[in-house]
C-alpha positions as CSV (number, residue, x, y, z in Angstrom):
1,M,0.0,0.0,0.0
2,K,2.9,2.3,0.9
3,Y,4.5,1.8,-2.5
4,L,1.2,2.2,-4.3
5,T,0.7,5.6,-2.6
6,I,4.2,6.7,-3.6
7,L,3.5,5.6,-7.2
8,I,0.2,7.5,-7.3
9,L,1.8,10.6,-5.9
10,T,4.7,10.4,-8.3
11,F,2.3,10.0,-11.2
12,L,0.2,13.0,-10.1
13,Y,3.3,15.1,-9.6
14,T,4.6,14.2,-13.0
15,T,1.3,14.8,-14.6
16,I,1.0,18.3,-13.0
17,C,4.6,19.1,-14.1
18,I,3.9,18.0,-17.7
19,A,0.7,20.0,-17.7
20,Q,2.5,23.1,-16.3
21,S,5.3,22.6,-18.8
22,D,2.9,22.4,-21.8
23,A,1.0,25.4,-20.7
24,D,3.7,27.7,-19.2
25,L,7.2,26.4,-19.0
26,L,9.9,27.0,-21.6
27,N,13.2,25.5,-20.8
28,G,12.3,25.5,-17.1
29,V,11.3,29.2,-17.2
30,S,7.7,30.2,-16.3
31,I,6.6,32.6,-18.9
32,S,3.7,33.8,-16.8
33,R,6.1,34.6,-13.9
34,L,8.3,36.5,-16.3
35,Q,5.4,38.8,-16.9
36,R,6.3,40.3,-13.5
37,Y,9.5,41.5,-15.0
38,E,7.7,42.9,-18.0
39,N,5.2,44.6,-15.8
40,W,8.0,46.2,-13.8
41,I,9.7,47.6,-17.0
42,R,6.4,48.9,-18.2
43,K,5.9,50.7,-14.9
44,E,9.4,52.3,-15.2
45,I,8.5,53.5,-18.6
46,Q,5.0,54.7,-17.5
47,D,6.7,56.7,-14.6
48,Q,9.1,58.2,-17.1
49,H,12.2,56.8,-15.4
50,I,13.3,55.4,-18.8
51,S,11.9,56.0,-22.3
52,G,12.0,52.3,-23.2
53,A,14.0,49.1,-23.1
54,A,15.0,46.0,-25.0
55,T,15.2,42.7,-22.9
56,L,16.3,39.3,-23.9
57,I,16.5,36.1,-21.8
58,F,18.1,32.9,-23.0
59,R,17.9,29.5,-21.2
60,D,19.7,26.3,-22.1
61,T,19.3,26.1,-25.9
62,S,16.9,28.9,-26.9
63,V,15.6,32.4,-26.3
64,V,12.7,32.2,-23.8
65,Y,11.8,35.9,-23.8
66,Q,12.5,38.9,-25.9
67,K,10.6,42.1,-26.0
68,A,11.1,45.8,-26.8
69,L,9.0,48.1,-24.8
70,G,8.3,51.9,-24.7
71,Y,10.0,54.4,-27.0
72,Q,13.4,54.5,-28.6
73,N,13.1,58.3,-28.5
74,I,10.6,59.8,-26.1
75,E,10.4,63.0,-28.1
76,S,9.6,61.5,-31.5
77,Q,7.6,58.7,-29.8
78,R,9.2,56.1,-32.1
79,A,8.6,52.7,-30.6
80,M,11.6,50.7,-29.3
81,K,12.5,47.7,-31.5
82,M,14.6,44.6,-30.7
83,N,17.2,45.5,-33.4
84,D,17.7,49.1,-32.1
85,I,21.3,50.1,-31.4
86,F,22.6,51.2,-28.0
87,A,25.8,52.8,-26.8
88,I,26.9,50.0,-24.5
89,Q,29.6,52.0,-22.8
90,S,31.5,49.8,-20.3
91,M,30.0,46.6,-21.7
92,T,32.8,47.2,-24.2
93,K,35.2,46.1,-21.5
94,P,34.3,42.4,-21.5
95,I,34.7,42.3,-25.3
96,I,38.1,43.9,-25.0
97,S,39.0,41.4,-22.3
98,V,38.1,38.5,-24.6
99,A,40.1,40.1,-27.4
100,I,43.3,40.3,-25.3
101,M,42.8,36.7,-24.1
102,I,42.7,35.5,-27.7
103,L,46.2,37.0,-28.0
104,Y,47.1,35.4,-24.7
105,E,46.1,32.0,-26.1
106,E,48.3,32.6,-29.1
107,G,51.3,33.0,-26.8
108,Y,52.1,36.7,-27.2
109,F,52.4,37.4,-23.5
110,L,52.0,36.1,-19.9
111,L,49.6,37.8,-17.5
112,S,52.5,38.4,-15.2
113,D,54.5,40.3,-17.9
114,P,55.2,43.9,-17.1
115,V,53.5,46.2,-19.6
116,S,56.8,48.0,-20.0
117,K,58.1,45.0,-21.7
118,Y,56.0,46.0,-24.7
119,L,55.2,49.7,-24.2
120,P,58.3,51.6,-23.1
121,Q,56.3,54.6,-21.8
122,F,55.4,52.4,-18.8
123,E,59.1,52.2,-17.6
124,N,59.3,55.2,-15.4
125,I,55.9,55.6,-13.8
126,R,55.7,57.0,-10.3
127,V,53.0,56.9,-7.6
128,I,51.6,60.0,-5.9
129,Q,52.0,60.2,-2.1
130,D,49.0,62.4,-1.4
131,K,46.2,62.6,-3.9
132,N,45.0,65.9,-2.5
133,E,48.3,67.6,-3.4
134,G,47.4,67.3,-7.1
135,I,49.7,66.7,-10.1
136,S,52.6,68.6,-8.5
137,G,52.6,66.5,-5.4
138,S,55.5,64.4,-4.3
139,T,55.8,60.9,-5.8
140,V,57.6,57.6,-5.1
141,P,58.7,54.8,-7.5
142,L,56.7,51.7,-8.2
143,T,57.2,48.9,-5.7
144,T,56.1,46.4,-8.4
145,P,55.7,46.9,-12.2
146,I,52.3,47.2,-13.8
147,T,51.4,43.8,-15.3
148,I,48.8,42.8,-17.9
149,R,46.9,41.1,-15.2
150,H,46.7,44.4,-13.3
151,L,45.1,46.0,-16.4
152,L,42.5,43.2,-16.7
153,T,41.6,43.5,-13.0
154,H,41.6,47.4,-12.7
155,T,44.4,47.2,-10.1
156,A,47.1,49.0,-12.0
157,G,46.6,52.2,-10.0
158,F,45.5,54.6,-12.7
159,A,43.5,57.6,-11.6
160,S,39.8,57.5,-12.3
161,Q,37.0,60.1,-11.8
162,G,37.1,60.8,-8.1
163,P,36.9,63.5,-5.5
164,S,40.6,64.2,-4.9
165,L,42.4,67.1,-6.5
166,L,44.7,64.8,-8.4
167,E,41.9,62.7,-9.9
168,K,40.0,65.9,-10.9
169,Q,43.1,67.3,-12.6
170,I,44.0,64.2,-14.4
171,T,40.4,63.6,-15.7
172,S,40.2,67.2,-16.9
173,E,43.6,67.1,-18.6
174,I,42.9,63.8,-20.4
175,N,39.3,64.5,-21.4
176,N,39.9,68.0,-22.7
177,K,42.3,67.0,-25.4
178,S,41.5,65.5,-28.8
179,Y,43.4,62.4,-30.0
180,D,44.0,60.7,-33.4
181,N,44.1,57.2,-31.9
182,I,44.0,55.2,-28.7
183,E,47.8,55.2,-28.4
184,D,47.8,59.0,-28.3
185,R,45.3,59.0,-25.5
186,V,47.2,56.4,-23.4
187,S,50.5,58.3,-23.9
188,T,48.8,61.4,-22.4
189,M,47.5,59.3,-19.5
190,M,51.1,58.1,-18.8
191,Q,52.3,61.6,-18.1
192,F,50.5,61.6,-14.8
193,P,51.3,59.7,-11.6
194,L,49.4,56.7,-10.4
195,I,47.1,57.1,-7.3
196,A,48.0,53.6,-5.9
197,Q,50.7,51.0,-6.2
198,P,49.9,48.3,-8.7
199,G,47.9,45.4,-7.1
200,E,46.9,47.3,-3.9
201,A,43.5,48.8,-4.9
202,F,40.7,48.2,-7.3
203,I,40.3,51.5,-9.2
204,Y,37.7,51.3,-11.9
205,G,39.1,53.4,-14.7
206,P,41.2,53.6,-17.9
207,S,43.2,50.3,-17.6
208,T,41.2,48.8,-20.4
209,D,42.4,51.5,-22.8
210,V,45.9,50.2,-22.3
211,L,44.6,46.8,-23.2
212,S,43.4,48.3,-26.5
213,V,46.9,49.6,-27.2
214,L,48.3,46.1,-26.4
215,I,45.9,44.5,-28.8
216,E,47.2,46.8,-31.6
217,Y,50.8,46.1,-30.6
218,F,50.5,42.4,-30.6
219,S,48.1,42.0,-33.6
220,G,49.5,44.6,-35.9
221,M,46.0,46.0,-36.7
222,T,43.7,48.5,-35.1
223,T,41.6,47.3,-32.2
224,R,38.5,48.0,-34.4
225,D,39.8,45.7,-37.1
226,F,40.9,43.0,-34.7
227,L,37.5,42.9,-33.0
228,R,35.8,42.8,-36.3
229,K,38.0,39.9,-37.7
230,R,38.3,37.8,-34.5
231,I,35.1,38.4,-32.6
232,F,32.3,40.3,-34.5
233,E,32.4,38.4,-37.8
234,P,32.8,34.9,-36.4
235,L,29.9,35.6,-33.9
236,Q,27.8,37.4,-36.5
237,M,27.7,40.5,-34.4
238,T,26.7,42.6,-37.5
239,D,25.6,45.7,-35.6
240,T,28.5,46.0,-33.2
241,D,31.2,48.6,-33.9
242,Y,32.8,51.9,-32.9
243,N,31.0,53.6,-35.7
244,M,27.5,53.2,-37.1
245,P,26.7,53.2,-40.9
246,L,24.4,55.9,-42.0
247,E,21.7,53.5,-42.9
248,A,21.6,52.3,-39.3
249,S,21.2,55.7,-37.8
250,T,17.4,55.4,-37.5
251,R,17.9,52.5,-35.1
252,F,20.1,54.5,-32.7
253,V,18.7,54.9,-29.2
254,P,19.6,58.3,-27.9
255,L,20.6,59.0,-24.3
256,H,17.8,60.3,-22.1
257,E,18.0,62.1,-18.8
258,I,15.6,63.7,-16.4
259,I,15.7,67.5,-16.4
260,D,13.4,69.5,-14.1
261,G,11.5,66.4,-13.3
262,S,10.8,65.5,-17.0
263,L,12.4,62.7,-19.1
264,T,14.0,64.2,-22.2
265,V,16.6,63.4,-24.8
266,S,19.9,64.5,-23.5
267,S,21.7,67.4,-25.3
268,E,25.0,65.3,-25.1
269,Q,25.1,62.3,-27.3
270,D,27.9,59.9,-28.2
271,P,29.2,60.5,-31.8
272,T,28.1,57.6,-34.0
273,S,30.5,58.2,-36.8
274,G,34.1,59.4,-37.4
275,N,35.4,57.7,-34.2
276,T,39.1,56.8,-34.6
277,V,40.1,56.4,-30.9
278,Y,39.2,52.7,-30.4
279,R,38.9,52.7,-26.6
280,G,38.8,49.6,-24.4
281,V,36.9,51.4,-21.7
282,N,33.9,52.2,-23.8
283,G,32.9,53.3,-27.3
284,L,31.1,50.3,-28.8
285,F,27.6,50.3,-30.2
286,S,25.6,47.1,-30.1
287,T,22.2,45.4,-30.0
288,V,20.7,42.9,-27.5
289,S,20.9,40.1,-30.1
290,D,24.6,40.8,-30.9
291,Y,25.4,40.8,-27.3
292,L,23.6,37.5,-26.9
293,H,25.9,35.9,-29.5
294,F,28.9,37.1,-27.5
295,S,27.3,35.9,-24.2
296,Q,26.4,32.5,-25.7
297,M,30.0,32.1,-26.8
298,L,31.1,32.6,-23.2
299,L,28.4,30.3,-21.8
300,N,29.4,27.6,-24.2
301,K,33.1,27.8,-23.0
302,G,34.3,29.8,-25.9
303,Y,32.4,28.1,-28.7
304,W,29.6,29.4,-30.9
305,R,28.2,27.8,-34.1
306,G,31.4,26.1,-35.3
307,Q,33.7,28.9,-34.0
308,Q,36.0,28.4,-31.1
309,I,36.8,31.9,-30.0
310,L,38.5,31.0,-26.7
311,G,39.4,27.7,-25.1
312,P,37.4,26.4,-22.1
313,K,40.4,26.7,-19.7
314,T,40.9,30.3,-20.7
315,I,37.2,31.0,-19.8
316,E,37.9,29.3,-16.5
317,L,40.9,31.5,-15.9
318,M,38.9,34.6,-16.7
319,L,36.3,33.6,-14.1
320,A,38.7,32.9,-11.3
321,N,39.2,35.2,-8.4
322,H,42.0,37.6,-9.3
323,T,41.2,40.4,-6.8
324,D,40.7,38.6,-3.5
325,D,38.8,41.1,-1.3
326,L,39.8,44.3,-3.3
327,F,36.6,44.5,-5.3
328,P,34.3,47.1,-3.7
329,I,31.5,47.6,-6.1
330,L,29.2,44.6,-5.6
331,P,29.0,42.9,-2.2
332,G,29.4,39.1,-2.4
333,H,31.4,39.3,-5.7
334,Y,35.0,39.3,-6.8
335,F,36.5,40.5,-10.1
336,G,38.0,38.1,-12.6
337,L,39.6,39.1,-15.9
338,G,36.8,41.3,-17.3
339,F,33.8,40.4,-15.2
340,A,32.4,40.6,-11.7
341,V,31.7,37.0,-10.4
342,T,29.2,36.0,-7.7
343,E,31.0,34.3,-4.8
344,D,28.4,34.5,-2.0
345,V,24.7,34.9,-2.9
346,G,23.8,35.7,0.7
347,I,26.2,38.6,1.0
348,S,25.1,39.9,-2.4
349,Q,21.5,40.2,-1.0
350,V,20.1,39.6,-4.5
351,T,18.9,36.3,-6.1
352,G,21.6,34.5,-8.1
353,T,23.9,31.6,-8.3
354,K,27.5,31.2,-7.2
355,G,29.7,31.5,-10.3
356,L,27.3,33.9,-12.1
357,Y,29.2,36.7,-13.9
358,L,28.1,40.0,-15.2
359,W,28.9,43.6,-16.1
360,A,27.1,46.8,-17.0
361,G,27.3,50.0,-19.1
362,L,27.1,53.6,-17.9
363,Y,23.8,54.2,-19.7
364,N,22.1,51.4,-17.8
365,T,22.8,48.4,-20.1
366,Y,23.3,45.1,-18.2
367,F,24.0,41.4,-18.8
368,F,24.6,38.4,-16.7
369,I,25.6,34.8,-17.5
370,D,24.8,31.9,-15.1
371,P,26.8,28.8,-16.2
372,R,25.1,26.5,-13.7
373,E,21.6,27.5,-14.7
374,K,22.5,27.8,-18.4
375,L,21.0,31.3,-18.3
376,I,21.7,34.6,-20.0
377,A,19.8,37.9,-19.4
378,I,20.4,41.2,-21.2
379,F,18.7,44.5,-20.5
380,M,19.4,47.7,-22.5
381,T,18.0,51.2,-22.1
382,Q,19.7,54.6,-22.6
383,S,19.4,56.7,-19.5
384,W,21.4,58.8,-17.1
385,P,22.4,58.6,-14.3
386,F,23.7,55.0,-13.9
387,S,22.0,52.9,-11.2
388,L,22.7,49.3,-10.1
389,Y,19.0,49.2,-9.3
390,Y,18.2,48.0,-12.8
391,L,20.7,45.1,-12.4
392,Q,19.2,44.2,-9.0
393,K,15.7,44.1,-10.4
394,M,16.7,42.2,-13.4
395,K,18.2,39.4,-11.3
396,Q,15.3,39.5,-8.8
397,L,12.6,39.2,-11.5
398,V,14.4,36.8,-13.9
399,Y,15.4,34.3,-11.2
400,Q,12.0,34.2,-9.7
401,S,10.7,32.8,-13.0
402,L,13.0,29.8,-12.9
403,I,10.9,26.8,-11.9
404,I,13.3,24.0,-12.8
405,S,16.8,24.5,-11.5
406,Y,19.6,23.0,-13.5
407,S,22.2,23.6,-10.8
408,E,20.4,21.0,-8.6
409,K,20.9,18.2,-11.1
């Protein structure tokens, strides 16, 4: 009788699961529960916090949700579309990190190599003693050379936008000049002292620009051409570039901001053509579908539709903890080689999985990849100021829709 009861309950449970799967589940994701995320995005648009957004969620082998909501341009009232093009800002950085690791796999360098081995302007760098003394303050020599690993982990010590006199001066000096190429920009950056010794602090800033110079040094081509040849063309990222063709300009989503309590198109927009400084920090334009191809490659351990962009062990190296407890931006995370990686879900205080990795862009574009749950989520809007709130809500409302957990198998 006991075994008969167990069989009946098992049968009923299986029948219910099958019925639920047929009606609502797609690759273990509840489509009806995902509606909560859509409703939240619609409310953000209705309240004029953002003009619109494009969202894409991939699970296991297929896209389970994709939708464009709201307006591409709140003034023209043009509807947002899934193939619209966004300035992805710092979501450029993971692409640059993959590019430099392609060259790592080809044996051009070791992560422990001093950058000065390849770029002589790095030989005589000094470190400021007091940031509040400004550019003219006293300096000390490096205690350890800047390595390529320092660049990938934002621990090289370069000044970023910050409150100290030195940081303000450096930011002003660098940003108020025009440059012909990325090497010119980095050469200007090297005229100023570091604000920390290499390896001693996580300072989110211009390190990735130096990676762009190294890509050009090792490959013998511009960063733009290298990305096109080695990443964008193999991954069919047809709308990702530092410049947009004229025929694509109608798909460009302009930056929005709130002025006097009203959402409006910002008077400051990124130039979409004529760009020749191929930065590692930012600069790329892309779409949610293009970034999905890039993310799928990472989820598939470097492989996408017959193309092996990176080896699985290189992906593993990129997701390892390279910063110990230096990473201050997201609680419960460390920083690898180009990504923040979840180490402790409880400390993060947001739903997720250990080993999830992610990054974001200044205009509120976000993505995360969860290898254990075979999950990718991408959210893109164009609004200022930046807020991690959109990342937290994306994780909260995407994860609550997962009914079948692959990580438990």
